[in-house]
C-alpha positions in Angstrom: -66.0 -47.5 104.8 -69.7 -47.2 105.7 -69.2 -44.5 108.3 -66.8 -42.3 106.3 -68.3 -42.3 102.8 -67.2 -39.7 100.3 -69.4 -37.3 98.5 -68.9 -39.2 95.2 -69.9 -42.5 96.8 -73.1 -40.9 98.2 -73.8 -39.5 94.7 -73.3 -42.9 93.1 -75.6 -44.5 95.8 -78.3 -41.9 95.4 -78.6 -40.9 91.7 -82.1 -39.4 91.8 -81.1 -37.2 94.8 -78.0 -36.2 92.9 -79.9 -35.1 89.8 -82.5 -33.2 91.9 -79.7 -31.5 93.8 -78.0 -30.5 90.6 -81.1 -29.1 89.1 -81.8 -27.2 92.3 -78.4 -25.6 92.2 -78.7 -24.7 88.6 -82.1 -23.2 89.2 -80.8 -21.2 92.1 -77.9 -19.9 90.0 -80.3 -18.9 87.2 -82.5 -17.0 89.7 -79.5 -15.4 91.4 -77.7 -14.3 88.3 -79.9 -11.3 87.4 -79.6 -10.1 91.0 -75.9 -9.7 90.9 -74.8 -6.1 91.4 -72.2 -6.2 88.6 -73.0 -4.4 85.4 -72.3 -6.4 82.2 -70.6 -3.4 80.7 -69.1 -1.2 83.4 -69.2 2.5 82.9 -65.7 4.0 82.9 -64.7 7.6 82.4 -61.3 8.3 80.9 -59.7 11.7 81.3 -59.6 13.6 78.1 -58.2 16.9 76.9 -59.0 18.9 73.8 -56.4 21.3 72.4 -56.9 23.7 69.6 -53.7 25.1 68.1 -53.4 27.4 65.1 -50.4 28.5 63.1 -51.6 30.7 60.3 -50.0 30.0 56.9 -48.3 26.7 58.1 -48.5 23.5 56.0 -49.9 20.3 57.5 -46.4 18.9 57.7 -45.2 21.9 59.7 -48.2 21.8 62.0 -47.5 18.1 62.6 -43.8 18.5 63.3 -43.7 21.9 65.0 -47.0 22.0 66.9 -48.8 18.7 67.2 -45.8 16.5 68.1 -44.4 18.7 70.9 -47.9 19.1 72.3 -48.4 15.3 72.3 -45.1 14.8 74.1 -45.9 17.5 76.6 -49.4 16.1 77.5 -48.5 12.4 77.5 
């Protein structure tokens, strides 16, 4: 199989060239990595809404059951 050698056979026959090629590929990867256009932490904006509800004289439990819960259901 002299004429149709595989890549692995070539690498076994030429170990120095294989090591140099591996180092060259690693070096190119290290050089190219900082040039990638992808941010490590992408910026994402999530839609938010702020609601201020008042019910004078109501207890916290009443506000939660009568005001906050229906508003949460409506806006979700």
